[in-house]
Structures are given as C-alpha cells and as structure tokens.
C-alpha positions as CSV (number, residue, x, y, z in Angstrom):
1,M,82.3,61.3,66.4
2,T,81.2,64.1,68.8
3,I,83.9,66.1,70.5
4,C,82.8,68.5,73.3
5,F,85.2,71.4,74.2
6,F,84.7,73.1,77.6
7,S,86.3,76.5,77.6
8,A,85.3,79.0,80.3
9,Q,86.0,81.8,77.9
10,Y,85.4,81.7,74.1
11,L,84.9,83.9,71.1
12,P,84.1,86.8,70.8
13,T,86.3,87.2,73.8
14,V,89.8,87.4,72.3
15,G,92.6,85.3,73.8
16,G,94.9,82.3,73.2
17,V,92.7,79.7,74.8
18,E,89.7,81.0,73.0
19,R,91.3,80.7,69.6
20,Y,92.9,77.4,70.5
21,T,89.4,76.0,71.2
22,W,87.9,77.5,68.1
23,N,90.6,76.2,65.8
24,L,90.3,72.6,67.0
25,A,86.5,72.8,66.9
26,R,86.6,74.0,63.3
27,R,88.9,71.2,62.3
28,A,86.6,68.7,64.0
29,V,83.7,69.9,61.8
30,A,85.9,70.0,58.7
31,A,86.8,66.4,59.4
32,G,83.1,65.4,59.4
33,H,82.8,65.2,63.2
34,R,80.3,67.1,65.5
35,A,81.9,69.8,67.6
36,I,80.3,71.3,70.7
37,V,81.8,74.2,72.6
38,V,80.5,74.9,76.2
39,T,81.5,78.3,77.5
40,S,80.2,81.2,79.6
41,A,77.2,83.3,78.8
42,L,77.9,86.9,77.5
43,P,75.4,89.8,77.2
44,G,73.6,89.8,73.9
45,L,74.5,86.3,72.9
46,P,72.1,83.3,72.9
47,L,72.5,80.5,75.4
48,H,72.4,77.9,72.6
49,E,73.3,78.3,68.9
50,T,75.1,76.8,65.9
51,D,77.6,79.2,64.5
52,P,78.6,79.8,60.8
53,D,81.4,77.3,61.2
54,G,78.9,74.5,62.2
55,I,80.1,74.5,65.8
56,V,77.3,74.0,68.3
57,I,77.7,76.4,71.2
58,Y,76.2,76.3,74.7
59,R,76.7,79.2,77.0
60,L,76.3,78.7,80.7
61,P,75.1,81.4,83.1
62,V,78.0,82.7,85.2
63,W,79.1,85.4,87.6
64,Q,81.8,87.4,86.0
65,V,84.4,87.5,88.7
66,M,87.7,89.5,88.4
67,G,86.3,91.7,85.7
68,G,85.4,88.7,83.6
69,R,88.8,87.0,83.9
70,F,87.3,84.3,86.1
71,P,83.8,83.2,85.2
72,V,82.0,81.3,88.0
73,L,79.1,79.0,87.2
74,R,75.8,80.4,88.4
75,P,73.2,77.6,89.2
76,G,69.6,78.2,88.3
77,R,66.8,77.3,85.9
78,D,68.8,78.2,82.8
79,F,71.9,76.4,84.0
80,A,69.9,73.2,84.8
81,G,68.1,73.3,81.4
82,I,71.4,73.6,79.5
83,S,73.0,70.9,81.6
84,R,70.2,68.4,80.9
85,Q,70.2,69.1,77.2
86,L,74.0,68.9,76.9
87,W,74.6,65.7,78.8
88,A,71.6,63.9,77.2
89,Q,73.8,63.8,74.0
90,K,76.3,61.1,73.2
91,M,79.9,62.3,73.4
92,D,83.0,60.5,72.3
93,L,85.6,62.9,73.9
94,C,85.5,65.8,76.3
95,V,88.3,68.3,76.0
96,V,88.5,70.5,79.1
97,Q,90.5,73.7,78.7
98,T,92.6,74.6,81.8
99,R,92.5,73.1,85.3
100,M,91.3,76.0,87.4
101,Y,87.8,77.2,86.4
102,T,84.6,76.0,88.1
103,E,83.4,75.0,84.6
104,S,86.4,72.7,84.3
105,I,85.6,71.0,87.6
106,W,81.9,70.6,86.7
107,A,82.8,69.2,83.2
108,A,85.3,66.7,84.4
109,R,83.0,65.4,87.1
110,K,80.0,65.1,84.8
111,A,82.0,63.5,82.1
112,R,83.3,60.9,84.5
113,K,79.7,60.2,85.7
114,N,78.5,59.8,82.1
115,G,81.4,57.6,81.2
116,V,82.9,60.0,78.6
117,K,86.6,59.9,77.9
118,T,88.1,63.2,79.0
119,I,91.4,65.1,78.6
120,V,92.5,68.3,80.3
121,I,94.7,70.7,78.3
122,D,96.5,73.2,80.5
123,H,97.7,76.6,79.2
124,S,99.7,78.2,82.1
125,T,103.0,78.0,83.9
126,G,102.1,79.8,87.1
127,Y,99.3,80.6,89.4
128,M,96.6,83.1,88.3
129,P,97.7,86.5,89.4
130,V,95.2,87.6,92.0
131,G,97.4,89.6,94.3
132,G,99.8,89.0,97.2
133,G,99.5,88.2,100.9
134,L,96.4,86.3,102.1
135,V,94.5,86.9,98.8
136,G,97.3,85.3,96.8
137,A,97.6,82.4,99.2
138,C,93.9,81.8,99.0
139,G,94.1,81.8,95.2
140,R,96.9,79.2,95.2
141,L,95.0,77.1,97.6
142,Y,91.9,77.2,95.4
143,E,93.9,76.2,92.3
144,H,95.3,73.1,94.1
145,L,91.8,72.2,95.4
146,A,90.3,72.6,91.9
147,C,93.0,70.6,90.2
148,G,92.7,67.9,92.9
149,L,88.9,67.6,92.2
150,I,89.6,67.3,88.5
151,R,92.5,64.8,89.0
152,A,90.2,62.6,91.0
153,T,88.1,62.0,87.9
154,K,91.2,60.5,86.3
155,P,91.4,62.4,83.0
156,D,94.6,62.5,81.0
157,F,96.4,65.8,81.3
158,Y,98.3,67.6,78.5
159,G,100.2,70.8,78.3
160,V,100.5,73.3,75.4
161,S,104.2,73.4,75.9
162,A,107.0,71.5,77.6
163,A,107.1,74.2,80.3
164,V,103.4,73.7,81.0
165,C,104.0,70.0,81.4
166,R,106.7,70.6,83.9
167,W,104.6,73.1,85.8
168,L,101.8,70.5,86.2
169,A,104.1,68.6,88.5
170,N,103.3,71.2,91.2
171,F,99.8,69.7,91.2
172,S,101.0,66.1,91.4
173,V,100.1,65.6,87.7
174,T,102.1,63.6,85.3
175,P,101.0,64.7,81.8
176,A,100.2,62.2,79.1
177,G,101.9,64.5,76.5
178,C,102.0,67.8,74.8
179,L,99.3,69.3,72.6
180,P,101.0,72.5,71.6
181,N,99.5,75.8,70.7
182,A,99.5,76.3,67.0
183,V,98.6,78.5,64.0
184,D,97.6,78.1,60.3
185,P,100.2,80.2,58.4
186,A,98.3,80.0,55.1
187,A,95.1,81.2,56.8
188,L,96.9,84.1,58.5
189,A,98.4,85.2,55.1
190,A,95.0,85.1,53.5
191,E,93.5,87.1,56.4
192,A,96.2,89.8,56.1
193,A,95.6,90.1,52.4
194,A,91.8,90.4,52.8
195,A,91.9,93.0,55.6
196,P,91.2,96.7,54.7
197,P,94.6,98.1,53.9
198,T,96.2,100.0,56.8
199,D,99.7,101.4,56.3
200,W,100.9,101.5,59.9
201,R,104.1,103.4,59.0
202,K,102.1,106.1,57.3
203,A,99.6,106.2,60.2
204,L,102.5,106.9,62.5
205,G,104.1,109.5,60.3
206,L,107.1,107.3,59.6
207,A,109.0,107.1,56.3
208,P,108.4,104.1,54.1
209,G,110.5,101.2,55.3
210,A,111.1,102.8,58.7
211,P,111.5,100.3,61.5
212,L,108.2,99.1,62.9
213,V,107.7,97.1,66.2
214,A,104.4,95.4,67.1
215,Y,102.8,94.2,70.3
216,V,99.6,92.3,70.4
217,G,98.0,91.1,73.6
218,R,96.1,92.0,76.7
219,L,97.1,95.3,78.3
220,I,97.8,94.2,81.8
221,P,100.9,95.1,83.8
222,E,102.4,91.5,83.6
223,K,102.4,91.6,79.8
224,G,105.0,94.3,79.5
225,A,103.4,96.7,77.1
226,A,104.1,99.8,79.3
227,P,107.9,99.3,79.5
228,L,107.9,98.4,75.8
229,A,106.2,101.7,75.0
230,E,108.7,103.6,77.1
231,A,111.6,101.8,75.4
232,V,110.4,102.7,71.9
233,A,109.6,106.3,73.0
234,G,113.4,106.7,73.3
235,M,114.1,105.4,69.7
236,P,113.6,108.2,67.2
237,G,112.4,107.0,63.8
238,V,111.1,103.7,65.1
239,G,107.3,103.1,65.2
240,L,105.3,100.9,67.7
241,V,101.8,99.7,67.5
242,V,100.4,98.3,70.7
243,A,97.2,96.4,69.8
244,G,94.9,95.1,72.6
245,E,92.4,95.8,75.3
246,G,92.8,95.9,79.0
247,P,93.1,98.1,82.1
248,L,96.3,99.8,80.9
249,L,94.8,101.1,77.6
250,A,93.7,104.5,78.9
251,T,97.1,105.0,80.7
252,L,99.1,104.0,77.7
253,R,97.1,106.4,75.5
254,Q,98.0,109.4,77.7
255,N,100.7,111.6,76.2
256,L,101.7,109.2,73.5
257,P,104.6,110.3,71.3
258,K,103.7,110.4,67.6
259,N,105.7,107.2,66.8
260,I,103.5,105.0,69.1
261,A,99.8,104.0,68.4
262,C,97.4,102.2,70.8
263,P,94.4,101.4,68.6
264,G,92.8,99.0,71.1
265,S,91.8,95.5,70.0
266,L,92.0,95.0,66.3
267,P,90.0,92.5,64.3
268,H,92.1,89.4,63.7
269,P,92.6,90.0,60.0
270,E,94.0,93.5,60.8
271,T,96.2,92.0,63.5
272,A,97.7,89.6,60.9
273,Q,98.2,92.5,58.6
274,L,100.0,94.5,61.3
275,L,102.3,91.5,62.0
276,C,103.1,91.1,58.3
277,Q,104.2,94.8,58.2
278,A,106.2,94.8,61.4
279,D,109.9,94.2,61.5
280,V,109.9,92.9,65.1
281,Y,107.3,91.5,67.4
282,C,108.1,92.2,71.1
283,L,106.4,90.4,74.0
284,P,108.3,91.3,77.2
285,T,105.9,89.4,79.4
286,R,106.1,88.4,83.1
287,Y,102.8,86.6,82.9
288,A,102.6,82.8,83.5
289,E,102.1,82.1,79.9
290,G,101.4,78.6,78.5
291,F,102.4,79.3,74.9
292,P,101.5,82.7,73.7
293,T,99.5,82.6,70.4
294,T,100.8,85.9,69.4
295,L,104.4,84.6,69.2
296,L,103.3,81.9,66.9
297,E,101.3,84.3,64.7
298,A,104.3,86.7,64.5
299,A,106.5,83.8,63.4
300,A,103.9,82.8,60.8
301,C,104.0,86.3,59.5
302,H,107.8,86.2,59.1
303,C,108.3,88.7,61.9
304,A,111.4,88.6,64.0
305,I,110.8,88.1,67.7
306,V,112.1,89.8,70.9
307,C,110.6,88.2,74.1
308,T,111.3,87.1,77.6
309,P,112.1,83.4,78.2
310,T,108.5,82.3,78.8
311,A,106.7,79.0,78.2
312,G,106.9,77.8,74.6
313,T,109.7,80.0,73.6
314,E,112.2,77.3,74.2
315,E,110.4,75.2,71.6
316,L,109.6,78.0,69.1
317,L,113.0,79.7,69.5
318,P,115.3,76.8,70.3
319,G,118.6,78.7,69.8
320,P,120.3,82.1,69.3
321,G,119.6,82.1,65.5
322,Y,115.9,82.2,66.0
323,G,115.3,85.4,68.0
324,L,116.4,87.5,70.9
325,F,115.6,87.0,74.6
326,V,115.5,89.7,77.2
327,D,116.0,88.6,80.8
328,S,114.9,92.0,82.2
329,T,111.7,93.8,81.3
330,T,113.2,97.3,82.0
331,P,112.8,99.8,79.1
332,Q,116.6,99.9,78.8
333,A,116.9,96.1,78.3
334,I,114.0,96.0,75.8
335,R,115.5,98.9,73.9
336,A,118.9,97.3,73.6
337,A,117.4,94.1,72.2
338,L,115.2,95.9,69.7
339,Q,118.2,98.1,68.6
340,T,120.3,94.9,68.0
341,L,117.7,93.4,65.6
342,L,116.6,96.6,63.9
343,A,120.2,97.6,63.1
344,D,121.0,94.2,61.5
345,E,118.6,93.4,58.7
346,P,120.4,90.1,57.6
347,L,120.2,88.9,61.2
348,R,116.6,89.9,61.5
349,R,115.7,88.0,58.3
350,R,117.6,84.9,59.3
351,C,115.9,84.8,62.6
352,A,112.5,85.2,61.1
353,E,113.0,82.5,58.5
354,A,114.4,80.0,60.9
355,T,111.5,80.5,63.3
356,Y,109.0,80.3,60.4
357,Q,110.4,76.9,59.3
358,N,110.4,75.6,62.8
359,L,106.8,76.7,63.2
360,C,105.6,75.0,60.0
361,G,107.2,71.7,61.0
362,R,105.8,71.5,64.5
363,F,103.1,74.0,65.4
364,T,100.2,73.8,63.0
365,W,96.5,73.1,63.8
366,D,96.3,70.2,61.4
367,A,99.1,68.4,63.4
368,V,97.5,69.1,66.7
369,F,94.1,68.0,65.6
370,A,95.5,64.8,64.3
371,K,96.8,64.0,67.8
372,I,93.3,64.8,69.2
373,Q,91.8,62.3,66.8
374,E,94.3,59.7,67.8
375,I,93.5,60.3,71.5
376,A,89.7,60.0,70.8
377,N,90.2,56.7,68.9
378,T,92.4,55.0,71.5
C-alpha cells in the first residue's frame, strides 16, 4: 500500500502538524507500506529524497508568504517535473493535512482526477490570524473559498479533536470522524534519557527540587508566552523555561530575571527532557489550536498541566482532577493557577497521573495509524 501525505509544512520545520505527519508516515513504513510526504521546498534541502526513516519526500517550490507561515505553490519547471513524477505513481490513499493551503487544494483536485481515495485532516478551531479589518475579512473569505474547492472533490474530512470537528461545521462540512493528535510515551521517555543532560534548575540558579514551569511552542502573541513570563517573574523561587522560536523571542529575552530562561528552539530530545524535569507545563494560548502536541507530550512526561480551554483539552483533561484551566490569560490569572498546583504536590501528582492514563488509553500514534489503515482498506 502507498499512502501519500500532503503537508504544506514538514520537518525540519517544527510544529504539531509537521510531527503528526512524520509520526504517521513512520508508522506506515514500519507496517510495510510505502509512505510519501509532499511538502514545501526549503533552502538547502533537495526537492526529492528518501529520508533515514524510509519516507519518500517531495518538496514543491513555493513562495514563503507571511514569514513562511503560509507557503503558496509556485508554478514553474521544477514544480511541473515533481508533479509529473509524483502523480505517475500508484497511490492507495492521499492524506491532506489542513483545509486552507494552496497545496491542499491542488492535492485534493489532483487526487480526485487520478481516482485516489482522499481524506482531509483538519487541525484548527478558528481562522488563521492575519489581522483585523479588511485584511482579516479577506483571509476568512479565502479560507471558505479554499475549503469549498476541496469539499467539491468529495473527500472525507476528519478533525484532530472534537472541537475541530465542531468548527468544520462553519464550512458546511460534516466530518467522518476524529483522528486525534497523539504521542508515543515510550519514545518520549527514551528521547529524554538519551539527550545530553541539562539540569534546568541548576541552569536557572534554583535549589534542587525547586518548582519548575515549562512552556514549549511558537513564540507568537496568541500563544501566551509573554503573560506567562510576567506571571512567573512575580513568583520568587520558581523557575520557567520558555522553549521555542518566533517573533517574540528577542523581546522575551530582554531584561529576563534570573529565574526565567528563553533558550530558543530545543532539539526534540531536549524538549522531552525539559518536560520530564518540569513540575507544571503551562500553555495559556488564545490561538485557534486543533489539539496542541505539546500538551500531549507534557502529559506523556507526567507533567501537570495549566492551560486555557482550547481544542483537545476537553478530551485530554475531561474533569477537574486532570489539570487546571485558566479562563483569562492575564499574568495574575496564570500566576494564581500555577501557585495552586505548585503549592499542592499531592494534587499535582494526581492530576499528572490521571492525565497520563487517559493519554495512554486514547492518544497514541499506534491507535491513530490503525484507524488510517482501516480507512485505506474500506
């Protein structure tokens, strides 16, 4: 069986959709199938290669719009050559990641023309943030147009969480089901153990066993890293590591107190190590998340969670005994929630364990890939 994954952004770009695609493609290869990933070209990377995992990768020429957040297909000789080579192959299933990219539209239309079964997996619960006023209205109009063009090819739509499935109703889409975001707890533990040892408490000048909070994600205003840093700055004896890249990195690094570190983007094994050391993972996001991978990774690392009620959290944290929600992303609200968990170790441990057990029962890559195989075989 050949499964072709279309993902406008892919590794080495770091993000939830990128790792979602990579994990499913790896499991396809491990199960004896052929996995193809079609993504956007990046400087210094070949347009066609087979990676060490055995995944065949095609990179399409693009214009990097919105600072690379929105790649737009760039027609030309290279694009035409890759397209001919790609679609000359027999495919059993096309998996299109998200409903809004130009690559998604192109993939859905070409798959329909070639008679290839196609599913679209959506990862968001809101419109892409492009600004307000006329710009924002144009962005929303484009998303409806793009989704309409994809919907016309009659693929089955899936969401990565129940909230995403509900959001798709805004585009007149009735999802066929949920293919949730997931993690591999054993692999994360192995990565953390293999990473070069970094004692984050020592690096921050904290006492052994001092409270440690972690944030991992893109550093954009909607994700809430700035108010989180302000919250922890007012908590003497508590450390915070903000790991990630983005336009806010330089601002966050200015005048940092000694108990806060912004190391930039960490290699994934070091991210897993950080989450294993942290007492609390905090994601006070206002972004239209689909199901944040970092929440799942934190749960897999037995880290208690403080977050806003965003997509996926209702499934990962289904009750008050699983974690704490903040309805406001002010530093004061975030600080209060952190203080509640950090001051009560038994509560923190109970929440972390309950969330870990829920994760292992519902949100693993093996379970998600089993559903993908069922879809391909029906």
